[in-house]
N, C-alpha and C positions, 0 to 999 in steps of 0.2 A: 441768379440761379447758377449753381455749379453744374459741371458736366454730369456728375453722378445723379443729381436731382433730376436732370433732364432724361437720363437713362431710365430712372425709375418710372417717370411718367410714360415714356415710350413702352417700357416693359408692361406697365399696367394696362395701357391701351391694347397691346397685343394680347395679353392674358384675357382681357374682357371680350375680345373678338373671337377667340378660338373656341371651338366646341369642346365639351368635356369628354374626356376618356380617362381611364384609370391612370395611364402613363402621363398624360398631360396634367392631370390633377396632382400627381406626385411631384412633377417638376415645378408646377406653379406654387404649391405649398412649400416645397423645399426653398425656392428662391424667395418667396414671401417672408419666411422666417429668417432667412439670411439678411434681407433688407431691414426687417423690423429690429434686428439686433444692432442697427446703427441709428442712434437716437435722432440725429438731424434729418434722416431720410423718412422716418415714420410719417410725418405730416403729408408726404407726397404719395402715400399709399391710399388709394380710394377705397371706400367702404365696400364697393362691389367686389374688389379683389380679396378683401378679408373674408367674404362669403364663400370663397373656395374652400375654406376650412370646414364648412358645413357639408360638403359633398362627400365626406367620408373617405377621402383618399388616405391610405396608409403610406407612411414614408418608408423607403427601403432601410434596412438595418443600419447601414453606414452612409450618411450623407451630411453635408455641412449644415443644412437646416435643422436636422435633428440635434446636432451638437450645439449650435448657437441659439436654437429656438427655445431653450429653457432658461435663458439668462433673465435676470431681473428686469431689464429694460423691455424685454418682449412681453413678459407677464403684465407689466405696467401698461404697455401700449394696447394690449388686447383688452384689459379691464377698462381702459379709458374709452373704448368704443361703446360701453354701456349696453351691450347686446348679449344677453345670456346664452342665446343659441350659438353665437360665434365663440364665446368664452368656453362653453361646454365642449364644443367641437375642437377647440384648441387643446384643451386638456386631453380629450380622447386621442388626439393625434400625437401629442408629445409624451404622454405617459406610456412608457414602453420599457420592456426589459433591456432595451438598448440605450436608454437614457438613465444616467446615474444621478441626476438631480443634485449635484454636488455644490451648486451655487446656493449658499445659505440664504442670501437675500431673496432669491427667486423662490426657493422652497417656502420661506416664511410668507412671501406674497401669495403663493398658492393657498397656503393654509388660511390666510386672512380672507382671500377671495371666497373660499368655500364657506367660511363663517358669515361673510357679509353678502355675497352675491347669490348664494344658494340656500338661504334660510327661508322659512315660511312654507306653508302647506302647498302653495302653488308651484313650488320647486321640487316637489316630491319625485316626479318622474325624472327630472334632470339628475337628482341625487342618485336615484336608482341606476341610471345609465353610467354615472361616474363610478359607483361602487362595483358595478359589473365589469367595467374596464380594469379597475384596480384588482379585482379578483383574478381576472385573466392574467395581468402582469405578474401578480404574486404567484400564480400557478406556474407560469413560465419560469420564474426565478427559483421556485421550489425544485424544478427539474435540474437545476445546477447552472453552471456558467454557460451563458450563450456562446455559440461558436463565433469565430472571427474577432474575438477579444484580444487585446494585447497580451503578450506573454507575461507582462507585469501585473495583470489583473488576477487577483486571487480570491480565496474564500473570505478574507476580511472585507474586501471590496464588495463582494456579493452580499455579505451580511449588512454592510452600510446601506446599500441600495434597497434591500428588502426592508430595512428599518424605516427608511424614508417613505416608501410606498405604504407600509403598514400605518405610519403616522397619518398620511393623507386619508386613509380609510377610517382611522379612528376619529379624525376631525369630521368627516362626513357623517359618521354614526352619531357623534356628539350633537351635530346640528339636527339630525333626524330625531334623536331623543328629546332635545329641547323643543322641537316643533310639535311633537306629540303631547307635550305637557303644557302647551300654551292655551 
């Protein structure tokens, strides 16, 4: 075991022992997503730490977890848990006007996840929660460029981000329509 793996175990034990507050939740989720972005560390994250995603903590606009948390390997790791509550909560946390979803592989994995993990009548409420989140993000993006963006971030970047979030919503609506006609 490397020192990093041991640190993850120690961090996970501390996270499991600390009582939940909004600030603690933000910190735990931020670090969780950072750790999950490193493939060989994912096996050392206990399931009970992944459950912090379900507590509804919003990440601050700029944090490393938000930046690396939408990478392909993180989407893969969350899906591998085979827990739809954690998966939905993960999407609710990382889908934000602050996340640009520029990792094509991760974006495609999200679309695949929606089609495979959120299909069926029993997933109707989960899909509704995800659509509501996407509507919120798109509403924020319709207001224009979020503050604290790089000076290199422009209208074309905004258009690309909106296009990604609209596509996620289209995929959700496609799954909803398919479910209605089954």
